[in-house]
C-alpha positions in Angstrom: 1.1 -48.6 13.3 -1.0 -50.0 10.5 -1.2 -48.6 7.0 -4.6 -46.9 7.6 -3.3 -45.1 10.7 -0.1 -44.0 8.8 -2.2 -42.6 5.9 -4.5 -40.8 8.3 -1.6 -39.2 10.1 0.0 -38.2 6.8 -3.3 -36.6 5.6 -3.7 -34.7 8.9 -0.1 -33.4 8.6 -0.7 -32.3 5.0 -4.0 -30.5 5.9 -2.3 -28.8 8.9 0.6 -27.6 6.7 -1.9 -26.3 4.0 -4.0 -24.5 6.7 -0.9 -22.9 8.2 0.3 -21.8 4.7 -3.1 -20.3 3.9 -3.3 -18.4 7.2 0.2 -17.1 6.9 -0.3 -16.1 3.3 -3.5 -14.2 4.2 -1.4 -12.1 6.7 2.0 -11.8 5.0 3.2 -11.7 1.4 6.7 -11.5 -0.1 7.4 -8.9 -2.7 10.4 -8.2 -4.9 11.4 -4.6 -5.6 11.7 -4.0 -9.3 12.9 -0.7 -10.7 14.2 2.4 -9.1 11.0 4.3 -8.2 11.6 3.9 -4.4 15.3 4.9 -4.3 17.1 5.8 -2.1 14.8 4.1 0.4 14.5 0.7 -1.4 16.5 -0.7 -4.3 15.7 -3.0 -7.2 16.4 -6.6 -6.4 15.6 -6.4 -2.7 12.9 -8.6 -1.2 10.4 -7.4 1.4 7.6 -8.9 3.5 4.3 -7.2 3.2 2.0 -6.9 6.2 -1.5 -7.6 4.8 -3.2 -7.7 8.2 -2.5 -4.1 9.2 -5.1 -2.8 6.7 -7.6 -5.6 7.2 -11.1 -4.4 6.2 -14.6 -5.7 5.6 -17.9 -4.5 4.2 -20.6 -4.4 6.8 -23.2 -4.4 4.1 -21.9 -7.5 2.3 -24.3 -9.9 4.1 -27.2 -7.4 3.6 -26.8 -7.7 -0.2 -27.6 -11.4 0.0 -31.2 -10.5 0.9 -33.9 -9.8 -1.8 -34.3 -6.1 -2.4 -30.9 -5.1 -0.9 -28.7 -6.2 -3.8 -27.7 -2.6 -4.4 -26.9 -1.7 -0.8 -23.9 0.7 -0.8 -20.5 -0.4 0.5 -19.9 0.3 4.1 -16.2 -0.6 4.5 -14.7 -0.7 8.0 -10.9 -0.7 8.8 -10.6 -2.0 12.4 -6.9 -1.2 12.5 -7.0 1.9 10.5 -6.3 3.0 6.9 -2.8 3.7 5.6 -1.0 6.6 7.3 1.1 9.3 5.6 4.6 8.0 5.2 3.6 4.3 5.0 5.2 2.4 2.1 2.4 0.3 0.6 2.1 -2.4 -2.0 -1.0 -2.2 -4.2 -2.6 -3.3 -7.4 -1.7 -0.9 -10.2 -5.1 0.8 -11.1 -4.5 0.6 -14.8 -3.5 -3.1 -14.7 -4.5 -4.9 -11.5 -2.4 -7.9 -12.5 0.6 -5.8 -11.6 1.7 -4.8 -8.1 3.3 -1.5 -7.4 5.1 0.0 -4.3 4.9 3.7 -3.4 4.7 5.9 -0.3 1.5 7.4 1.0 1.5 11.2 0.8 -2.1 12.4 0.8 -5.0 11.1 2.8 -8.8 11.1 2.2 -10.1 14.7 2.2 -6.7 16.4 2.0 -5.6 18.7 -0.7 -2.2 17.8 -2.3 -0.3 20.5 -4.3 3.0 20.3 -6.0 4.6 23.7 -6.3 8.1 25.0 -6.8 9.6 21.5 -6.4 7.8 20.8 -3.1 4.7 19.0 -1.8 2.1 20.9 0.2 -0.7 19.2 2.2 -3.6 21.5 2.8 -1.3 24.4 2.1 1.4 23.3 4.5 4.9 22.4 3.2 5.6 18.7 3.7 9.1 17.9 4.9 10.3 14.7 3.2 13.9 13.9 4.4 13.9 10.5 2.6 14.1 12.5 -0.7 17.5 13.7 0.3 16.9 17.1 -1.2 15.4 15.9 -4.6 12.7 18.0 -6.0 9.1 16.9 -6.8 7.9 18.0 -10.2 4.7 17.4 -12.1 4.8 16.6 -15.9 2.6 19.1 -17.8 0.7 16.1 -19.2 -0.3 14.8 -15.8 -3.5 15.6 -13.8 -1.5 17.3 -11.0 -0.4 20.0 -13.5 -4.0 21.3 -13.4 -3.5 22.5 -9.8 -4.1 21.1 -6.3 -5.6 17.7 -6.1 -8.4 17.0 -3.5 -8.1 13.3 -2.4 -11.6 11.7 -2.6 -13.0 9.6 0.2 -11.6 6.0 0.2 -8.6 7.1 -1.8 -5.0 8.0 -1.1 -2.3 9.9 -3.0 0.9 8.0 -3.4 4.3 8.8 -4.9 7.6 7.0 -5.3 10.6 8.4 -3.4 12.6 8.7 -6.7 10.3 11.4 -7.9 11.9 11.8 -11.3 11.4 8.2 -12.2 8.1 7.1 -10.7 4.7 6.3 -12.2 2.4 7.4 -9.4 -0.7 9.5 -8.4 0.8 12.5 -10.2 0.3 10.5 -13.5 -2.7 8.2 -12.9 -4.5 10.1 -10.1 -5.4 8.9 -6.6 -5.4 5.3 -5.5 -8.6 3.6 -4.3 -8.0 2.1 -0.8 -9.4 -1.2 -1.8 -6.5 -1.7 -4.2 -4.0 -1.6 -1.3 -2.6 -5.0 -0.5 -0.5 -4.2 2.5 2.3 -2.2 4.2 6.0 -2.8 3.4 7.1 -4.3 6.7 10.5 -6.2 6.7 13.3 -6.1 4.2 14.7 -9.6 4.3 17.0 -10.0 1.3 19.9 -9.3 0.7 20.7 -10.4 4.3 23.0 -7.3 4.7 20.0 -5.0 4.2 17.8 -6.8 6.7 15.6 -4.6 8.8 12.2 -3.1 9.2 11.0 -0.7 6.5 10.7 2.6 8.4 7.7 5.0 8.1 8.6 8.6 8.9 6.9 10.9 11.3 5.8 14.3 9.9 5.9 17.4 12.1 2.6 18.6 10.6 0.9 15.4 11.7 1.8 15.8 15.4 -1.1 16.7 17.8 
């Protein structure tokens, strides 16, 4: 093998590795749990893989805005695999500082009414059973928007909360989360090795057909 062939093979290998990395990175991202807002489900110092493909979406009108006269065409976002479901643990860009990533659980979906009353969460007036809270109460600080009464989740938004309700900065404090800020779903807990396993999403009785 001459030098030129060796260099060509090396470049092809490097390009292949880079392409694989880019493809994998576009589908999966690692994330370190920091803080106690998701206890007892997840703990500070644990590492998880985030499935970014599950909430893949695109704007049908994006190509249209390239044409003269259509620059202001409204967004028409499509989620082929579906939007986040209630109970999903999601990683997202913190709305008040998008350079930071947060992790919370999806509680309210677009169009639903979320109410925090007597230490419990109600969705459209129906009590939400949350076994992962292990009996802990959900309260609303008087300074937060949720203290003004039920919150109607706008279109293209979700209502998220941490499982450690007494120590979580979430939708109770800074309002609903725009869907486009969601990075992906917490998928696999891979470190520490003893904690390895899939991150479960509960099934709620009120969501059954």
